[in-house]
MIFI-283492 format. One record per residue (C-alpha): x, y, z; residue number from 1. Coordinates in steps of 0.1 Angstrom, whole numbers, plus 5000, padded with zeros to 4 digits. Layout:
[pt [X; Y; Z]; NUM]
...
end
This chain:
[pt [0587; 2055; 9668]; 1]
[pt [0620; 2052; 9650]; 2]
[pt [0644; 2023; 9641]; 3]
[pt [0637; 1989; 9628]; 4]
[pt [0602; 1977; 9636]; 5]
[pt [0598; 1946; 9658]; 6]
[pt [0570; 1921; 9653]; 7]
[pt [0562; 1889; 9672]; 8]
[pt [0545; 1861; 9652]; 9]
[pt [0533; 1831; 9671]; 10]
[pt [0531; 1798; 9652]; 11]
[pt [0559; 1812; 9630]; 12]
[pt [0578; 1779; 9624]; 13]
[pt [0556; 1765; 9597]; 14]
[pt [0529; 1772; 9571]; 15]
[pt [0515; 1807; 9569]; 16]
[pt [0534; 1818; 9600]; 17]
[pt [0568; 1809; 9585]; 18]
[pt [0559; 1825; 9551]; 19]
[pt [0549; 1857; 9569]; 20]
[pt [0581; 1857; 9590]; 21]
[pt [0602; 1853; 9559]; 22]
[pt [0585; 1881; 9540]; 23]
[pt [0585; 1905; 9569]; 24]
[pt [0622; 1899; 9576]; 25]
[pt [0635; 1898; 9540]; 26]
[pt [0611; 1922; 9521]; 27]
[pt [0600; 1946; 9548]; 28]
[pt [0631; 1950; 9569]; 29]
[pt [0613; 1939; 9601]; 30]
[pt [0630; 1925; 9631]; 31]
[pt [0609; 1893; 9634]; 32]
[pt [0605; 1874; 9667]; 33]
[pt [0595; 1840; 9654]; 34]
[pt [0574; 1822; 9679]; 35]
[pt [0575; 1784; 9680]; 36]
[pt [0563; 1759; 9705]; 37]
[pt [0591; 1734; 9696]; 38]
[pt [0626; 1748; 9700]; 39]
[pt [0642; 1726; 9673]; 40]
[pt [0615; 1733; 9647]; 41]
[pt [0619; 1770; 9656]; 42]
[pt [0656; 1769; 9650]; 43]
[pt [0651; 1752; 9617]; 44]
[pt [0626; 1779; 9607]; 45]
[pt [0650; 1807; 9617]; 46]
[pt [0679; 1790; 9598]; 47]
[pt [0658; 1787; 9567]; 48]
[pt [0652; 1824; 9566]; 49]
[pt [0689; 1833; 9574]; 50]
[pt [0701; 1809; 9547]; 51]
[pt [0681; 1828; 9521]; 52]
[pt [0689; 1863; 9536]; 53]
[pt [0719; 1863; 9560]; 54]
[pt [0713; 1899; 9569]; 55]
[pt [0677; 1894; 9580]; 56]
[pt [0670; 1900; 9616]; 57]
[pt [0652; 1870; 9631]; 58]
[pt [0650; 1860; 9667]; 59]
[pt [0636; 1827; 9680]; 60]
[pt [0610; 1828; 9708]; 61]
[pt [0601; 1795; 9723]; 62]
[pt [0564; 1800; 9732]; 63]
[pt [0535; 1775; 9737]; 64]
[pt [0504; 1796; 9736]; 65]
[pt [0485; 1767; 9753]; 66]
[pt [0505; 1773; 9784]; 67]
[pt [0502; 1804; 9806]; 68]
[pt [0536; 1797; 9821]; 69]
[pt [0553; 1795; 9787]; 70]
[pt [0537; 1827; 9774]; 71]
[pt [0546; 1846; 9805]; 72]
[pt [0582; 1833; 9804]; 73]
[pt [0585; 1844; 9768]; 74]
[pt [0572; 1879; 9775]; 75]
[pt [0596; 1882; 9804]; 76]
[pt [0625; 1872; 9782]; 77]
[pt [0617; 1900; 9757]; 78]
[pt [0610; 1928; 9782]; 79]
[pt [0641; 1946; 9771]; 80]
[pt [0630; 1945; 9734]; 81]
[pt [0601; 1968; 9738]; 82]
[pt [0584; 1986; 9721]; 83]
[pt [0570; 1961; 9696]; 84]
[pt [0552; 1974; 9666]; 85]
[pt [0529; 1944; 9664]; 86]
[pt [0519; 1912; 9682]; 87]
[pt [0505; 1887; 9656]; 88]
[pt [0485; 1858; 9671]; 89]
[pt [0489; 1832; 9643]; 90]
[pt [0493; 1800; 9662]; 91]
[pt [0463; 1777; 9656]; 92]
[pt [0450; 1741; 9655]; 93]
[pt [0421; 1723; 9641]; 94]
[pt [0405; 1706; 9611]; 95]
[pt [0429; 1680; 9596]; 96]
[pt [0452; 1678; 9625]; 97]
[pt [0449; 1644; 9641]; 98]
[pt [0441; 1640; 9678]; 99]
[pt [0431; 1676; 9683]; 100]
[pt [0399; 1680; 9704]; 101]
[pt [0374; 1708; 9705]; 102]
[pt [0388; 1718; 9739]; 103]
[pt [0423; 1719; 9723]; 104]
[pt [0410; 1742; 9695]; 105]
[pt [0395; 1767; 9718]; 106]
[pt [0424; 1766; 9742]; 107]
[pt [0449; 1774; 9714]; 108]
[pt [0429; 1795; 9690]; 109]
[pt [0410; 1816; 9716]; 110]
[pt [0426; 1814; 9750]; 111]
[pt [0461; 1812; 9735]; 112]
[pt [0456; 1845; 9718]; 113]
[pt [0442; 1860; 9750]; 114]
[pt [0472; 1848; 9770]; 115]
[pt [0496; 1863; 9745]; 116]
[pt [0479; 1896; 9743]; 117]
[pt [0477; 1900; 9780]; 118]
[pt [0513; 1891; 9785]; 119]
[pt [0527; 1912; 9757]; 120]
[pt [0505; 1943; 9759]; 121]
[pt [0530; 1960; 9782]; 122]
[pt [0557; 1955; 9755]; 123]
[pt [0536; 1969; 9726]; 124]
[pt [0540; 2005; 9714]; 125]
[pt [0511; 2022; 9733]; 126]
[pt [0506; 2047; 9705]; 127]
[pt [0496; 2029; 9674]; 128]
[pt [0510; 1994; 9682]; 129]
[pt [0491; 1967; 9664]; 130]
[pt [0473; 1936; 9677]; 131]
[pt [0466; 1912; 9648]; 132]
[pt [0448; 1879; 9649]; 133]
[pt [0448; 1852; 9622]; 134]
[pt [0411; 1844; 9618]; 135]
[pt [0393; 1824; 9590]; 136]
[pt [0365; 1827; 9566]; 137]
[pt [0347; 1801; 9586]; 138]
[pt [0344; 1827; 9614]; 139]
[pt [0318; 1844; 9593]; 140]
[pt [0301; 1811; 9586]; 141]
[pt [0298; 1803; 9623]; 142]
[pt [0286; 1838; 9632]; 143]
[pt [0260; 1837; 9604]; 144]
[pt [0252; 1800; 9612]; 145]
[pt [0256; 1790; 9575]; 146]
[pt [0283; 1768; 9560]; 147]
[pt [0278; 1755; 9525]; 148]
[pt [0240; 1761; 9529]; 149]
[pt [0237; 1743; 9562]; 150]
[pt [0237; 1753; 9598]; 151]
[pt [0272; 1753; 9615]; 152]
[pt [0272; 1740; 9650]; 153]
[pt [0242; 1735; 9673]; 154]
[pt [0238; 1769; 9691]; 155]
[pt [0207; 1788; 9680]; 156]
[pt [0214; 1818; 9658]; 157]
[pt [0199; 1842; 9683]; 158]
[pt [0225; 1832; 9709]; 159]
[pt [0253; 1840; 9685]; 160]
[pt [0243; 1876; 9681]; 161]
[pt [0271; 1890; 9703]; 162]
[pt [0296; 1877; 9678]; 163]
[pt [0286; 1905; 9654]; 164]
[pt [0284; 1933; 9680]; 165]
[pt [0312; 1959; 9686]; 166]
[pt [0299; 1960; 9722]; 167]
[pt [0307; 1923; 9728]; 168]
[pt [0321; 1914; 9761]; 169]
[pt [0345; 1885; 9771]; 170]
[pt [0318; 1872; 9794]; 171]
[pt [0294; 1869; 9765]; 172]
[pt [0320; 1851; 9744]; 173]
[pt [0327; 1826; 9772]; 174]
[pt [0290; 1819; 9774]; 175]
[pt [0288; 1812; 9737]; 176]
[pt [0317; 1788; 9739]; 177]
[pt [0302; 1771; 9770]; 178]
[pt [0268; 1767; 9754]; 179]
[pt [0281; 1752; 9721]; 180]
[pt [0303; 1728; 9741]; 181]
[pt [0272; 1719; 9762]; 182]
[pt [0253; 1711; 9730]; 183]
[pt [0281; 1690; 9716]; 184]
[pt [0290; 1709; 9684]; 185]
[pt [0274; 1684; 9660]; 186]
[pt [0282; 1650; 9645]; 187]
[pt [0315; 1638; 9631]; 188]
[pt [0333; 1662; 9607]; 189]
[pt [0305; 1687; 9612]; 190]
[pt [0315; 1690; 9648]; 191]
[pt [0351; 1696; 9640]; 192]
[pt [0342; 1723; 9615]; 193]
[pt [0319; 1739; 9641]; 194]
[pt [0345; 1739; 9669]; 195]
[pt [0370; 1755; 9645]; 196]
[pt [0345; 1780; 9632]; 197]
[pt [0334; 1788; 9667]; 198]
[pt [0370; 1794; 9678]; 199]
[pt [0377; 1818; 9649]; 200]
[pt [0344; 1837; 9653]; 201]
[pt [0351; 1842; 9690]; 202]
[pt [0386; 1853; 9682]; 203]
[pt [0373; 1879; 9658]; 204]
[pt [0348; 1892; 9683]; 205]
[pt [0374; 1892; 9711]; 206]
[pt [0395; 1915; 9690]; 207]
[pt [0366; 1938; 9685]; 208]
[pt [0364; 1940; 9723]; 209]
[pt [0401; 1947; 9725]; 210]
[pt [0398; 1976; 9701]; 211]
[pt [0372; 1991; 9723]; 212]
[pt [0393; 1986; 9754]; 213]
[pt [0425; 1999; 9738]; 214]
[pt [0415; 2028; 9715]; 215]
[pt [0451; 2040; 9709]; 216]
[pt [0461; 2006; 9694]; 217]
[pt [0453; 1994; 9659]; 218]
[pt [0434; 1961; 9664]; 219]
[pt [0423; 1938; 9636]; 220]
[pt [0418; 1902; 9625]; 221]
[pt [0419; 1887; 9590]; 222]
[pt [0415; 1856; 9569]; 223]
[pt [0446; 1843; 9551]; 224]
[pt [0424; 1824; 9527]; 225]
[pt [0421; 1787; 9519]; 226]
[pt [0458; 1778; 9521]; 227]
[pt [0475; 1744; 9518]; 228]
[pt [0489; 1737; 9553]; 229]
[pt [0490; 1709; 9578]; 230]
[pt [0456; 1721; 9591]; 231]
[pt [0439; 1719; 9557]; 232]
[pt [0456; 1687; 9544]; 233]
[pt [0431; 1666; 9524]; 234]
[pt [0405; 1694; 9521]; 235]
[pt [0415; 1705; 9486]; 236]
[pt [0434; 1737; 9494]; 237]
[pt [0458; 1746; 9466]; 238]
[pt [0471; 1781; 9474]; 239]
[pt [0506; 1780; 9490]; 240]
[pt [0515; 1796; 9524]; 241]
[pt [0533; 1824; 9506]; 242]
[pt [0500; 1834; 9491]; 243]
[pt [0483; 1836; 9524]; 244]
[pt [0500; 1866; 9538]; 245]
[pt [0483; 1895; 9519]; 246]
[pt [0457; 1903; 9546]; 247]
[pt [0482; 1897; 9575]; 248]
[pt [0507; 1922; 9560]; 249]
[pt [0479; 1947; 9555]; 250]
[pt [0469; 1944; 9592]; 251]
[pt [0506; 1947; 9603]; 252]
[pt [0518; 1974; 9580]; 253]
[pt [0490; 1988; 9560]; 254]
[pt [0468; 2019; 9564]; 255]
[pt [0437; 2008; 9582]; 256]
[pt [0420; 2042; 9587]; 257]
[pt [0395; 2042; 9615]; 258]
[pt [0398; 2005; 9621]; 259]
[pt [0381; 1994; 9653]; 260]
[pt [0387; 1957; 9655]; 261]
[pt [0377; 1952; 9619]; 262]
[pt [0379; 1919; 9601]; 263]
[pt [0397; 1917; 9567]; 264]
[pt [0393; 1891; 9539]; 265]
[pt [0422; 1872; 9523]; 266]
[pt [0425; 1900; 9497]; 267]
[pt [0432; 1926; 9524]; 268]
[pt [0398; 1943; 9521]; 269]
[pt [0374; 1947; 9550]; 270]
[pt [0348; 1919; 9552]; 271]
[pt [0315; 1914; 9571]; 272]
[pt [0312; 1892; 9602]; 273]
[pt [0281; 1872; 9593]; 274]
[pt [0288; 1859; 9558]; 275]
[pt [0318; 1850; 9537]; 276]
[pt [0328; 1878; 9513]; 277]
[pt [0347; 1864; 9484]; 278]
[pt [0380; 1880; 9473]; 279]
[pt [0374; 1906; 9446]; 280]
[pt [0339; 1915; 9458]; 281]
[pt [0333; 1951; 9469]; 282]
[pt [0348; 1960; 9503]; 283]
[pt [0323; 1958; 9532]; 284]
[pt [0312; 1993; 9544]; 285]
[pt [0290; 1984; 9573]; 286]
end
């Protein structure tokens, strides 16, 4: 594949997504398709990049990943732009965001990524194109049922086993989500953490299933780290969005070897699925 690489980033109008779009467009000579649910906020984001780098190639894509119609319309509008080098599912909700329910979290973080992948797969380079998902360190916490020394969510650990299996199926993931919802996630803030952790664990496992189904693609997920964004406001995050793109750029542009849906930590090194590997610790080899 020759010419300027094309990358779609959902949730690209703010936070880590905007920082990633800026870096890809200005430092890596990527034609960035900046996805934003809100058109005006998307235009502001695009303009902020072009003001800093007038020669950057940035195209606004209005896309609400919570809506099948919106996702399909966005894909149809970009049909002539194929092939894309990477589709980055970065849009996400949860934690500190007011009024967001557990159903909202799963609809955006899991089903939203699934909608985007299904709609945009025909536009992706079939030989080595990349599917990238923004996961989180709490994905490992949920899969391993341990967050700060306590269980995370109410689903028994044995029923979470498919989250760590490369043979996981979408039917199994839907069952896990349905069972945790049936149990109620937990109490208060613990329930919010559990729903978010569940969404990211399922997202990570879903990408493992995608890697199995699409062996000619490079499929991966990663944690950006504990970054100060609207989602983490009030939780003590101090790293800025510009510092949360290391693992994402590794998954988009780096050499991933025999990657089969692997999960990468915020330092860009492969990490396990059942416990949180801290940056700087040896890379996971399992």
